[in-house]
N, C-alpha and C positions, 0 to 999 in steps of 0.2 A: 477758235482762239480761246484762251482761258481768260476769265475775268476772275480776279481775286482766287485763283487757283482752281476754278471750276470750269469745264469746258462748256461754252456756249455757242450757239450758232450765230455767226457774226452778222449774217444777212438779216437776222431778226431783231437786232438791237442797233438802235440808233446811237451815234457817238455821244449826241447830248444826254442819253440816258445812263451812259456809263458813270458820269459824275467823277468822283476821285478814285474810282476803282483801278487796280493794276491790271493792264492788259499784257498778255504775252501771246504773240503770233508764231507761227513755224519760223520765221526768220529770227525770232528771239530765243529759239532753244539752243541754238549752238552758233558756232562761228565757222567761216570756211576752213580755218585752220584747225578747229576742234568741234566738229559736228556733235550734236547729240547722239547717244547710242542707237536711238530709234532711226535716226537720219542715215547713220552708217548702215544698219541692217537693211534699210530700204534699197540703198546703192548695192551693198554686197550681194543681195538677193536678187537685184535687177528686177524689182517689183515694177510691173506696167503701171504707168501713171497718167493722170491728166492734171492739169492745173486746177481743176475745180475740186475734185474729190480727195486727193492725197493730203491736203492740209487737214481736213477733218480726220482722216484715218490716223494720221500721226498724232494730232493734238488730243484726240480721244485715247489713243493708245498710250500716250504719255501720262494720262490720269489714272488708267487702270491700275497698275501696281499700287499707286498710293491709296486708292480705295481699297484693295485688298488688305494691305497693312492696317488700314483703319478698322476694318471689319474683323481682323485677326486680334485686335486689342480689345474688342468688346466682349 
């Protein structure tokens, strides 16, 4: 999941420790009618999946382009 825009491991963070932070999970990236481009890519490429790891793959991947853009500005 993302906490205030940064990927974190949800299993290592208690809900009570999040406070007023903004949380986004895989379900929050898109909708069934308009999935996020990463979600579309996984479906189109028929990526093998399990319910445990795919969330981390997509949520981490969602943040990577933004990190590159930040690095390019520096």
